[in-house]
C-alpha angles and dihedrals in degrees: 000000000000110000127223124206135193100233104177145355126199130181131206126192126198121251098255124073139166138186113238089243089061091052096055095078089055090050091051092051092045093051097037092113094050131087111293095232090051091050091050091048092053092049088051089051089055093046093048098042095099091238116121097173140009138185128227142194088224133037117261094252088059092049091058095047120103101247130157127256087250093057095045091046091050090056090047092051094046095048095040089061091051096045094042092052093047093049093048095044090049093051093047090051092048090051093040090234125150113235091235090059094072114106100181133029126190118190115199124197139130105169099083141014126254129166113207089040125236094267091064091058091047090057087063103034098043095035100242118177120272096241095052114136112239129202123177114199108198120152104044099090120194093359094057098090088064091039087059091052090050093051092046092049091050093049093047095045089056092045116048119206096025137126131220137187127203110200116189121187124174137174112182084168088072090057096052109128114216095195099040110099096176120128089243090061092045095049094045091048089052096051108030131090136165129257149131137225140179129209122194119205131181142191093196113128094234098046120127131219139066114328122237104237096178145333135202144167124225119203121204111219120238092002104114089114095063101080141002144080133291110215105229134169088262095050139266110349116203122244111195120161115208087220092071098098091047093049090050090050092051093051096037099102091049092048096051114028105047089045093054092042090055089062096042093258138108138195092270089060094049106091099173130049113202098188131172111242100226092172140309095284094049089046090051092047094051091041091057092047093048092037089063086056091051096254132123133210097200093139091054092052091047093053090050090050095048101039111008122227108320094184112233093002098061102077089052089060087054090048091052091056089056093048088055093053125092098247123181118244111260095030116128134219130192120212111206134177139162129214150153115318082054098267146150119212121200136188124182116211132189125198 
């Protein structure tokens, strides 16, 4: 069968960044009119979120200004084009690929609305060929980075000798709701950050990088209420059910073991866990589950600490860390992320 390899990963952060300790005074000012206990609780959420620093497409003063959905989305669209282009150009340079050599481009984003989608702009700004196949992936949230890898792998497996790029750009900052004092808004504000990444994959016989052994999606039944956005007049309003870590824990054996078995593998054979850092609680839940199996997700925790949860982009930052390591041939890695639907997306790699 035609093999697919992950050739290169590049990341791109926006120009603004803040340490969490620098954000606390803004939180205090924002919540100064609220109940004192509530304000203290929110500050504790920020301090305990496991995020030391995050990047943003706008400066923090702008985040806390009352602007319309239209204005925030315009910033998102403008910056997404810049970040997407930089991430793609960087990846192409690292792989020594010409931009016209791409056959398939997948643009992943859920934190703003653009029609035409980001990939259409990249055709022009990066100089992609006119018969390139485009696929925008928009409503899959945090899982969409892995969704993009799955679609690319399927396309490439069916088309030998081709090249694909997955470009993910997210700005949860642009979805922050100034007048939403729900716990979902507080928790998402505490864990999310902005960023972009690009993954290059190939079905050429001489391509280098870990091989995609298999990929699969897992859909939780009757769980559409757990995570997502409500589209309101002020923008995209976060839905985040506190039951998410528990639901993941309950389904965990069904998510991991049958998938690995299907591709003649098992958890003992999987040396590397490339897991999306949804937030501190989800990281702890998965860490306990994998810890019992003698595995660690240190790279996941480190990406959360340094960048926050950048929705679909985040797992690709974790993947980049593994591509930069000196991994022995034959070792396996499992890419895993969760997102609205509710769903778990998995990709099995072999070096």
